[in-house]
N, C-alpha and C positions, 0 to 999 in steps of 0.2 A: 422513515427518514433515512437518507443516505448522506454520507460525508465523503466528499472527494478529497484525495490527498495527492496533489501533484508532486512531481520530483523537482529537481533543481530548476530554477527559473520560474516555477509557478505555473507552467502551462500557458502559453500565449492564447490570444483571442481566438485563433482558429484550431486550437488543439481539441481533441475529442472530449476531454473533460469539461472544457469551457463551453463547448457547444451543448453538452448535456445539461450543464447548469442553466444555460439560457432557456432551454426547452422545458425544463422540469423544475418548478419552484420549490419542490421538497428537497432538492439537493443543496447541501451546504458545504462550503470549502473551509477546511481548517486553515488557520492563519498563524504560521510561525513568525518570529521576528524577522528572519531573512530567508528569502527563497534562494538567493545566490551564494550565501555562506552558511549552509546548514550547520547547526550545532545540536548534537543529539539530545541533550536534556531539554533544550528549548522546544524541539520538535515533538518530543514525547509529552511534555507539559501542554503544548498547544493541542495535541490530539486528545489528551485527557480532558481538557476544558471543552472541546467540541463535543465529545461524547457525553460529558456531564450536562451539557445544555439540551440534550435530547430527552423527550418524554419517555421514549421506549428505546431499547437497544437498537442502534442503527446498523446499517450495512456500510462497511468501509470500502471505498473504491480507490485503490492505490495504484499509482503508476511509477515505474522506475525506482528511484532511490526511496520513495515513500513506501515501497513494499518492504524494504529492510526496516523502515521505521515501524511498520506494523509488527514485525518480528520482535524488535526491541520492546515495544509497548506491551506486547503479549507476555513477555517475561516479567514485567514490572507491575502490571496493573491488575486489579481485581474487578475492574469495570467489565461489563458484558457488552458484546456486540451480537447482532443477529447473523452476521456473516462478513466475509471479506472477499473482495474481487481484486486479485492481484495481477496486474498487467505489466509485462516486460520486466520481470524480476531480475535485477543485476546480480552478477556473480558476487557472493559475499566475501570471497577471497580476493576479489579484484580491487582496484583502487577506488575506495569509497570515501566520501567526505564526511560520513557520520562517525568516523574515527574508531568506533568499537563494533566489531562484527557480531552478529547475533550467534548465540550458541546453537549447535545442531540439535539440541534437545528442546527447543521452544515448541509450544503447542498452542493452537487456537482451540477454544472450546466451542466453536461454532462452525457452521458450514462455510466453505470457501471454494472459490473457483480460481484456478491459477491459469493465466494465459501466458505461456512462455514466449520469450522473444524468439524470433526466427533466425537471428544472426549469431547464435551460439549453439554448440552441439547439444542436442536434447538429452543425451546421456548425463552430462554434467548437471543439467537442470533437474533431472529426475532424482539424482542423488540428494539434492537439496530438499525436495518436497515429498517424495514417496513415503518416508517414515511418518509423516504427519497426516496421511490419509486424504490429501487434497485431490480433487477431481482435475484431470488434465483436459484442457481445451485449447486447441490451436485454431485461431480464427484467422482465416485468410480473406483479405478484402480483394475483390475484383476491381480492376481499374475501369 
């Protein structure tokens, strides 16, 4: 089982997460109260409910702001996941609408792949993820 976690706006119909969900019935999208006005506790509780509904620990597939959600959730939850795929992680020191930045000491107890955004300096990104042992993958799409 995989749970998709879109960022602000919930990923439109043509977004890669939405396309994956259409192509793969085992993908489930977490459902917070609001995609456009995210509230940290609501998003964490929504993720916890989605994980609780899985028979086995799922893989989290997070995009953008939802990557920071995974960090917040990992600090609070004792639930297990099989892994996390974090795509375009925003700068936690930047303007985020989840109001509380994740601490630099958060850890995931599972495998994860981090796909950094290509529009920020990779050095800044590496500082965020290196201490946690994540694998770095840069995926470049050909037009």
